[in-house]
C-alpha positions in Angstrom: 197.7 149.8 115.9 196.0 146.7 114.5 194.0 147.8 111.4 190.3 147.9 111.7 188.2 146.9 108.7 186.3 150.2 108.5 187.7 153.6 109.7 185.3 155.7 111.7 182.7 157.6 109.7 181.9 161.2 110.5 179.4 161.8 113.4 176.5 164.2 113.1 173.6 165.2 115.2 171.5 168.0 116.7 173.5 171.3 117.0 172.2 174.0 119.3 175.2 176.2 119.1 179.0 176.3 119.7 180.9 175.9 122.9 180.8 173.6 125.9 177.3 174.7 126.9 175.9 172.9 123.8 178.3 169.9 123.9 177.0 166.6 122.4 178.7 163.4 121.6 178.9 164.1 117.9 180.7 167.5 118.5 183.1 166.0 121.1 184.1 162.7 119.4 187.1 162.5 117.1 188.8 159.6 115.2 191.2 157.6 117.3 194.9 158.3 116.6 197.5 155.8 117.7 200.0 157.3 120.2 197.7 159.7 121.9 198.2 160.2 125.6 196.4 157.7 127.9 193.0 158.3 129.4 190.6 158.6 126.4 187.3 156.7 126.2 187.5 154.9 122.9 184.7 153.2 121.0 185.3 150.3 118.5 182.5 148.5 116.7 182.1 144.8 116.0 179.9 144.1 113.0 178.8 140.6 113.5 175.8 138.4 113.8 177.5 135.2 112.7 177.4 133.9 116.3 173.7 134.6 116.5 173.1 132.7 113.2 175.1 129.7 114.5 173.0 129.8 117.7 169.8 129.7 115.6 168.8 133.2 116.6 167.4 136.1 114.6 170.1 137.8 112.7 170.6 141.5 112.1 172.9 142.5 115.0 175.7 143.4 112.6 174.0 146.7 112.1 174.0 147.3 115.8 177.2 149.5 116.0 175.9 152.0 113.5 172.6 152.3 115.3 174.4 152.7 118.7 176.5 155.5 117.3 173.4 157.2 115.9 171.6 157.0 119.2 174.7 158.4 121.1 175.4 161.2 118.6 172.9 163.8 120.0 173.2 163.0 123.7 174.4 166.0 125.7 177.7 165.7 127.5 177.9 167.5 130.9 181.4 168.8 130.2 184.3 168.4 127.7 185.5 164.8 127.3 188.1 162.9 125.3 185.9 160.5 123.4 187.2 158.8 120.3 186.1 156.4 117.6 188.5 153.7 116.4 186.2 152.3 113.6 184.8 148.8 113.1 186.0 145.2 112.9 183.7 143.2 110.6 183.0 139.5 110.4 182.6 138.4 106.8 182.0 135.1 104.9 181.1 133.4 108.2 184.7 133.7 109.6 183.7 134.5 113.2 186.9 133.2 114.7 189.2 135.5 112.6 187.0 138.5 113.5 187.1 137.7 117.2 190.9 137.5 117.1 191.2 140.8 115.2 188.9 142.6 117.6 190.8 141.1 120.5 194.1 142.5 119.1 192.5 146.0 118.8 191.2 145.9 122.3 194.5 144.8 123.7 196.3 147.7 122.0 193.8 150.2 123.3 193.9 148.9 126.8 197.7 148.9 126.8 197.6 152.4 125.6 195.8 153.4 128.8 192.4 153.9 127.4 188.9 152.9 128.5 187.4 150.8 125.8 183.7 150.4 124.8 182.9 147.8 122.1 179.7 148.4 120.2 178.3 145.0 119.0 177.0 142.9 117.3 175.9 139.6 118.7 177.1 138.4 122.1 179.8 136.4 120.4 181.6 139.7 120.9 182.2 138.6 124.5 184.9 136.1 123.6 186.6 138.7 121.4 186.5 141.2 124.2 187.9 138.5 126.6 190.8 137.8 124.2 191.6 141.5 124.2 191.6 142.0 128.0 193.2 138.6 128.8 196.2 139.6 126.6 196.5 143.1 128.1 199.6 144.0 130.1 197.7 144.4 133.4 196.2 141.0 133.3 199.4 139.4 131.9 201.3 140.8 134.9 198.9 139.3 137.4 196.0 141.6 137.9 192.9 139.6 138.9 190.4 139.7 136.0 186.6 139.5 136.6 183.9 139.2 134.0 180.5 140.6 134.9 177.7 139.7 132.5 174.3 141.4 132.6 172.3 138.8 130.7 169.3 136.6 130.7 171.5 133.7 129.6 174.6 132.0 130.9 176.1 131.5 127.4 178.0 128.5 128.6 177.0 126.0 125.9 179.4 123.2 125.1 178.6 123.2 121.4 181.6 122.2 119.2 181.1 125.2 116.9 181.5 128.6 118.7 178.5 130.9 118.6 176.8 133.6 120.7 175.8 130.8 123.1 179.4 129.7 123.9 181.7 132.6 124.7 181.9 132.2 128.5 182.5 128.5 128.2 185.3 129.4 125.8 186.7 131.8 128.4 186.6 129.2 131.1 188.5 126.8 128.9 191.1 129.3 128.1 191.6 130.3 131.7 191.9 126.7 132.7 194.5 126.1 130.1 196.4 129.1 131.6 196.2 127.6 135.1 193.5 130.0 136.3 189.8 129.9 137.1 187.5 132.2 135.3 185.9 134.7 137.7 182.5 135.0 136.0 179.3 136.4 137.5 176.0 136.9 135.8 173.1 139.2 136.9 169.7 138.7 135.4 169.5 135.0 134.6 166.1 133.8 133.4 165.4 130.3 134.7 163.0 129.4 131.8 165.7 130.4 129.3 168.5 128.2 130.7 168.4 124.4 130.9 169.3 122.3 133.8 172.5 121.4 131.9 173.5 125.0 131.8 172.8 125.5 135.5 174.9 122.4 136.2 177.7 123.8 134.1 177.6 127.1 135.9 177.8 125.2 139.2 180.8 123.1 138.0 182.6 126.3 136.9 181.9 128.2 140.1 179.8 130.8 138.3 178.0 133.2 140.6 174.6 134.4 139.4 171.4 136.1 140.4 168.1 135.4 138.8 166.1 138.1 137.1 163.2 137.7 139.6 165.7 138.6 142.4 166.8 141.8 140.6 163.8 144.0 141.1 164.0 147.5 142.6 162.7 146.0 145.9 165.7 143.6 145.9 168.3 146.4 145.3 170.1 145.7 148.6 170.7 142.1 147.5 171.8 143.3 144.0 174.2 145.8 145.4 175.7 143.1 147.7 176.1 140.7 144.8 178.0 143.3 142.7 180.1 144.5 145.6 181.1 141.0 146.6 182.2 140.4 143.0 184.1 143.7 142.8 186.0 142.8 146.0 187.5 139.7 144.3 189.0 141.4 141.3 191.4 144.1 140.2 190.2 144.6 136.6 186.6 144.4 135.4 185.3 143.5 132.0 181.5 144.4 131.9 179.4 142.9 129.2 175.8 143.9 128.7 173.5 141.7 126.6 170.5 143.9 126.0 168.1 140.9 126.3 168.6 141.3 130.1 166.1 144.2 129.9 162.3 143.7 129.7 160.9 143.3 126.2 159.0 146.7 126.3 162.3 148.5 127.1 164.5 146.4 124.7 162.4 144.8 122.0 165.1 145.0 119.4 167.1 141.9 120.4 167.1 138.3 119.1 165.4 136.9 122.2 163.3 139.6 124.0 162.8 139.0 127.7 159.3 138.1 129.0 160.4 139.3 132.5 163.8 141.0 132.5 165.6 143.2 134.9 164.2 146.8 135.2 166.3 149.5 133.6 166.7 151.4 136.9 168.3 148.3 138.4 170.7 147.9 135.5 171.6 151.6 135.8 172.4 151.2 139.5 174.6 148.2 138.7 176.4 150.1 136.0 177.0 153.0 138.5 178.6 150.6 141.0 180.9 149.1 138.4 181.8 152.5 136.8 182.6 154.1 140.1 184.7 151.2 141.4 187.9 152.4 139.6 188.3 148.8 138.3 186.3 149.0 135.0 188.6 148.7 132.0 186.4 147.3 129.2 182.7 147.5 128.4 180.8 145.9 125.5 177.1 146.2 124.6 175.6 143.4 122.6 172.6 142.0 120.7 171.0 145.2 119.4 169.2 144.3 116.2 167.9 147.5 114.6 165.6 145.5 112.3 163.6 144.3 115.3 163.7 147.5 117.2 160.5 149.7 117.8 160.9 153.5 117.7 164.7 153.0 118.2 163.8 152.1 121.8 166.5 149.5 122.3 169.2 151.6 120.7 168.3 154.6 122.8 168.3 152.6 126.0 171.6 151.0 125.1 173.1 154.4 124.3 171.9 155.8 127.6 173.7 153.0 129.4 177.0 153.6 127.5 176.7 157.4 128.1 176.1 156.8 131.8 179.1 154.5 132.2 181.5 156.7 130.2 180.4 159.9 132.0 180.4 158.3 135.5 183.5 156.1 135.3 185.7 157.0 138.2 183.2 159.8 139.0 184.5 162.0 136.2 184.9 162.6 132.5 188.5 162.2 131.1 
């Protein structure tokens, strides 16, 4: 397997006793070992906030993977699971592009090994690295239709010459076009005041489907469900990326750009359920957690709950 920069550290957490009746993430998880049988849920971290720095945001997301592991560690698992930790890829000396390529290689190998992959980030520049990984995986290389679903207040379609946390989906679209394909990209939670007319025009030109945050309330759940189901019907393999700034600021204060409006957590949970139960979800990443800006670990705990929910509900079971 492509080497990570940091092997997984030991997990620890609340311990109420031995056996499956007291099972928690920290007691179930083990270091990833290459060559294990398919079907594990594997975590890999991406310690980076270089993309956020380039995008003129508030840095600190490089500490996100450690905070997410800590928030997951004491969560109770409903039954035994094969959950594993592959360690972290780290962006150093501003070399974002190298870090993205290295993470992509790790993701490809895990996917080709038949595992479900969750990337703990890091700024949303992780999205391009995740895309590199799944776009090179055997299933997509052999013709499976890839779909990218982004839960986010922002399109992240900037045409800046220097890649950042604001450019990953534009980069994906360019790569897909170079391969003779069209990027199947949908975004749920777009904040109109946070996206310029130029970005909406770019989204239209690229055929991006989106739903505004104001149309993603619990009252609008039928429309949200329809949006997600229509997207799922067009793809064979799903990469789900969650930028935590899609959530309201009181729920997720620990991000570079907290949302003044945001999509309610209960709606995001329902969307995650739909995708996880579709049988098409291969790759998840969670981005933009900045522990330095968090309040009472609120954002980390919310993000960990979403990861826990997706891993435990994927295909309606635990591996």
